[in-house]
C-alpha positions in Angstrom: 10.0 -12.1 0.8 8.4 -9.2 -1.1 5.8 -9.8 -3.7 4.3 -7.8 -6.6 1.5 -6.8 -4.3 4.1 -4.9 -2.2 4.8 -2.5 -5.1 3.5 0.9 -4.4 1.9 2.6 -7.4 1.2 6.2 -6.2 -1.9 6.7 -8.4 -3.4 3.5 -7.0 -2.3 4.0 -3.4 -4.6 6.5 -1.7 -3.1 8.3 1.2 -4.2 11.2 3.4 -2.4 14.4 2.3 -0.7 16.6 4.9 -1.1 20.3 4.2 1.1 22.9 6.0 2.9 26.2 5.8 6.6 26.7 6.4 7.3 27.6 10.0 7.2 31.4 10.6 11.0 31.5 11.4 11.8 29.9 8.0 9.5 32.0 5.8 11.1 34.7 3.7 8.3 35.7 1.2 4.8 34.5 0.2 2.4 32.1 1.8 4.8 29.1 1.5 1.8 26.6 1.4 2.8 23.0 0.9 1.2 19.6 0.6 2.8 16.1 1.0 1.4 12.8 0.1 3.8 10.2 1.6 3.1 7.0 -0.2 5.9 4.8 1.2 8.1 4.6 4.3 10.3 1.6 5.0 10.4 -0.3 8.3 13.5 1.6 9.5 11.9 5.0 9.0 14.9 6.1 7.0 13.5 6.0 3.5 10.3 7.7 2.3 8.7 8.4 -1.1 5.8 10.4 -2.3 4.5 13.6 -3.9 5.1 17.1 -2.7 3.4 20.3 -4.0 3.9 23.9 -3.1 2.6 27.4 -3.7 4.5 30.5 -4.5 6.9 31.6 -1.7 10.5 31.4 -0.4 11.7 29.7 2.8 14.9 28.6 4.4 15.9 24.9 4.2 18.4 22.7 6.0 18.6 19.1 4.8 19.6 16.3 7.2 18.4 13.8 4.6 19.4 13.0 1.0 16.5 13.7 -1.4 16.0 12.6 -5.0 13.3 14.6 -6.9 11.6 14.9 -10.2 9.9 18.2 -10.8 6.5 17.4 -12.3 5.2 20.9 -12.8 6.1 24.5 -12.1 9.4 26.3 -11.5 11.6 26.3 -8.4 14.9 28.1 -7.6 17.2 26.5 -4.9 19.9 28.8 -3.6 22.8 28.0 -1.2 24.0 30.1 1.7 26.5 31.9 -0.7 23.6 33.0 -2.9 24.5 30.7 -5.8 21.3 29.2 -7.3 19.9 26.7 -9.7 16.6 27.1 -11.6 14.6 23.8 -11.8 11.7 23.3 -14.2 9.2 20.5 -14.9 11.0 17.4 -16.1 14.2 18.1 -14.1 15.6 15.3 -12.0 17.9 16.3 -9.1 19.4 15.3 -5.8 19.8 17.6 -2.8 22.4 16.1 -0.5 22.3 15.9 3.3 23.9 18.9 4.8 22.6 21.4 2.2 21.4 24.7 3.6 19.9 27.6 1.7 16.6 28.8 0.3 13.8 27.0 -1.5 11.8 29.3 -3.8 8.6 28.3 -5.7 8.4 30.7 -8.6 5.4 29.0 -10.2 3.2 26.6 -8.2 5.1 23.3 -8.4 4.9 19.6 -7.7 7.5 16.9 -7.5 8.0 13.2 -6.7 10.5 12.6 -4.0 12.6 9.8 -2.5 14.2 10.7 0.8 16.9 8.8 2.7 18.0 9.8 6.1 20.9 7.9 7.6 20.5 6.6 11.2 22.2 8.7 13.8 
């Protein structure tokens, strides 16, 4: 049985951040620096939640997972393989479904909360 002590409040749940740069074969422009603070992973390893931040840049993405996000700061443009795009700004809530492929572009340094679900294969 889960208890209130099992609730994860990100600001009260210190984690070690992982900093990285998009892989060279995925980078299109900019430094593509990113940082992830994963605050929660379930026992199955299929669900994760945390905070992501990224610097200015463009890189290719291919989602095998479903991701729900809230953009906390900055501006991001997400484009699909046809070139259609959506501009996302601080305060926007959005879902990127599994199977999406395209380009993630950070226009202004950005941060977001995320909740990711990846179905078992």
